[in-house]
N, C-alpha and C positions, 0 to 999 in steps of 0.2 A: 503491500498499499503505499509506501513511505518514496519509494522510485516516482511512481507516477506525478508525485506532488514534487518536487525536488525537481523533475525534467520541465514540468507545467512552469515552477517558478521560474526556471535560469529562460525560459524563451520566453514568456509573458512580463516579466520583469527586469529590463535591464535598466542599470540605473548609472548615470554618467558620475564621473569623478565628483560633479557637486552636490550630487548626494538626489538630484532630482531625478524622476520614474521618466523613460523616453517612451513614447507610443512605438508602435510598429510603423503607422507612417514618418514618424520624425525621423527614424534613426534609416529608412530607404533613404528621406530627403539627403540627407548626412551622406551617405555612400555615393547619393548620384552625384552629389555638388564636389567629394571629393575623385568620382571619377573626370567628372569634366576637369577638372585643373590639374590632375595630375596626368601627365606626356602617354600617350598608348603603346605600345610594346615597340610596333611597328612605325609609327612615326619619325620623322627627321628632329625633333623637339628630344623622344628619348635616347634616341639613338646619341646626341649631344650630352643629356643628357650621363650616361653612361660611362659613355668618350672621357668626361670632365673626372667622372672616377677611376677611368683607369691612368688617365695624365698625372695626375694626385697623386695614385700611388706606386706610377713605377717611371716617369721623369722629373719631378720637381727638383729632386736632389742636384742633381745640374742644370738643367733650361730653369728652374725656377715657379713658384707659383703662379707667377706674370707670364710664365713662359717667354720672359725677355733675356734667357742667357745666364743669368743672374743665381744660380739655384748655391746653397751651402758649398759643394764639390765644385761649383764653376773657377774654384780658384788656383786648384790643382793640374786643370789643366791646362795643354795648350796643343793645337788651338782650344779657346773658349766653344763650351757648348751653343750651338745656335741659338738665336735671339729669333723667337718661334714665330712671333708677334709680326716679323718683319720678312719672313719669308716667301719665297715669290717661287717655290719652287711648287707643282701640281700635283694633284690629290695620289695618284699611283706612282709617282719618285718618293712620295709620305709612307706610304703604305710600304714601298719596297724597301728602305732606310729604314724604318722600323725593324719589318719582318728576318731581314738579310744583316742588318749593322749599317755600321760607317767605314768601315774601312771597306766591306764587300761594295760598296756604293763608289768608293774613293774619294773619302770621309775623312774625317776624326776616325782612327784606330779605339777610340774612349765609349764611342758609342757601340751600344752589346749591341747584340742581334736578340730580338723579343720573339723570332718566330715559333722558337721551339717551350716558351712560357704564356704567350697570351694565343688567344684563339683570333681565329679569323674575323668573327664577328667585334670583338674586341680592338682588333687595329683598325680595322674598318672604323670603329664608333671613338674611336682618339683621333683619326685623320678626319673627320665629321668634328671632331670638337675643335682640332684646329682650324678647319675650314673657318669656325663660327665663329676666330676673333683674329684673322685673315686681314687685312688690307683689301679694301673692296676692289684695288685692282690685281689682285693675284689670281692667276691661273686658275684654274680646274684640271 
């Protein structure tokens, strides 16, 4: 007897952090509002969002949080990491240098190859993030 009552209470009496009881209609409206503002998985906005996360986790040590080439480790490298905000390289090139590393692309030996670490989707997403912060006249 207690189990159905507990289940009914869980389903019928959702309580917000404020202690107010919300109706199913209110909860549904809140969920729909959140879906409207959060980027859908296959949207360009979601790709840029995921790319930002990849960039912050893998690239900021050298390229900096602003992608300006002024990360914490930048001072120990010669040549310095690229200022990705000013990069005029196209997206295909950026995907290749992320995947294969700097040395394989005729650039800095210190730029690691991330192709074994990152998925194709992560590489594509980080390039879309870089596109979102690139100058307007940068090639695609």
